[in-house]
C-alpha positions in Angstrom: -25.4 6.2 4.5 -26.4 2.9 3.0 -24.0 0.9 0.9 -24.0 1.8 -2.8 -25.6 -0.7 -5.0 -23.5 -2.8 -7.3 -23.6 -1.5 -10.9 -26.4 -2.8 -13.1 -24.0 -3.3 -16.0 -21.1 -5.6 -15.8 -19.1 -3.2 -18.0 -16.9 -1.0 -15.8 -13.7 0.9 -16.2 -10.5 -1.0 -15.4 -9.8 -1.7 -11.7 -7.3 0.8 -10.2 -4.8 -2.1 -9.9 -5.1 -6.0 -10.1 -6.4 -7.8 -7.1 -8.5 -4.9 -5.7 -12.0 -6.1 -4.8 -14.9 -3.7 -5.4 -16.5 -1.6 -8.1 -16.8 1.9 -9.4 -19.8 4.0 -8.2 -20.9 7.5 -9.1 -19.5 10.1 -6.8 -22.9 10.9 -5.3 -23.3 7.3 -4.3 -19.9 6.9 -2.7 -20.3 6.6 1.1 -16.7 7.7 2.0 -14.6 10.8 1.5 -11.5 9.5 -0.4 -10.7 6.7 -2.8 -9.5 6.1 -6.3 -11.3 8.3 -8.7 -12.0 8.8 -12.4 -12.2 12.4 -13.7 -13.4 13.9 -17.0 -12.7 17.5 -17.7 -16.0 19.4 -18.2 -14.6 22.2 -20.4 -16.3 22.3 -23.8 -13.0 22.4 -25.6 -11.2 19.8 -23.6 -11.8 16.0 -23.4 -9.1 15.0 -21.0 -9.8 12.0 -18.7 -7.6 10.9 -15.9 -7.5 8.7 -12.8 -6.2 9.6 -9.3 -5.4 7.5 -6.3 -6.2 10.6 -4.2 -9.7 11.5 -5.3 -11.7 13.3 -2.7 -15.5 13.3 -2.9 -15.9 17.0 -2.1 -12.7 18.4 -3.6 -11.8 18.6 -7.3 -8.6 18.4 -9.3 -7.5 20.7 -12.0 -7.1 19.5 -15.5 -3.5 19.4 -16.7 -4.5 20.4 -20.2 -6.8 23.4 -19.5 -6.7 23.9 -15.7 -10.5 23.6 -15.2 -11.3 22.0 -11.9 -13.5 18.9 -12.0 -14.9 16.6 -9.3 -14.4 12.9 -9.8 -17.2 11.3 -11.8 -16.7 7.8 -10.3 -15.0 6.6 -7.1 -13.8 3.1 -6.2 -15.9 1.3 -3.6 -14.0 -1.6 -1.8 -16.3 -4.5 -1.1 -13.9 -6.6 1.1 -12.3 -5.4 4.3 -9.2 -7.4 3.5 -9.0 -6.5 -0.2 -5.7 -4.8 0.3 -4.0 -7.6 2.2 -3.6 -10.1 -0.7 -1.8 -7.7 -3.0 1.5 -6.0 -3.3 0.9 -2.3 -2.6 1.9 0.1 -5.3 5.2 1.9 -4.9 4.0 4.7 -2.6 7.1 6.8 -3.1 6.3 7.1 -6.8 2.7 7.6 -6.1 3.3 10.5 -3.7 5.9 12.1 -6.0 3.4 12.0 -8.9 0.6 13.7 -7.0 -0.1 17.0 -8.5 -0.4 19.1 -5.4 -0.9 22.4 -7.2 -4.0 21.1 -9.0 -5.4 19.1 -6.0 -8.1 21.2 -4.3 -7.9 18.9 -1.3 -4.2 19.8 -0.9 -5.2 23.5 -1.3 -7.8 23.0 1.5 -5.3 21.2 3.7 -7.3 17.9 3.8 -5.3 15.8 1.3 -3.6 12.8 3.0 -0.8 12.3 0.5 1.8 13.5 3.0 0.2 11.8 6.0 2.0 8.7 7.4 -0.1 5.6 7.2 -0.5 4.4 10.8 -0.5 0.8 9.8 2.6 0.7 7.6 4.6 3.8 8.5 4.7 4.7 4.9 3.8 8.2 3.6 0.6 8.0 1.6 
């Protein structure tokens, strides 16, 4: 799959965390399977928006307000291979504890990597 084009507009949602190099792309243009994601509940009576460090392109997450499952609208595309080397990683213990496994359809399908040990750092992601 070709690389997603950079956005035409300079206005983008905030980066997942400072120092991360890349940009947000629409889910359909994202070449990978998992990244940071931005969700918007599609229920007509709900306007909840949320972000997730465990967004999967083909698996949705349930809304914590109304339970409707939504796929991510946007996913983060890293543009530098070493983008993660010059930053302090987020506290992964807090990140894993906060992951809503009951509403994560990737967890339900057995493909979510939150509980998998990162081969490079030995830390559960």
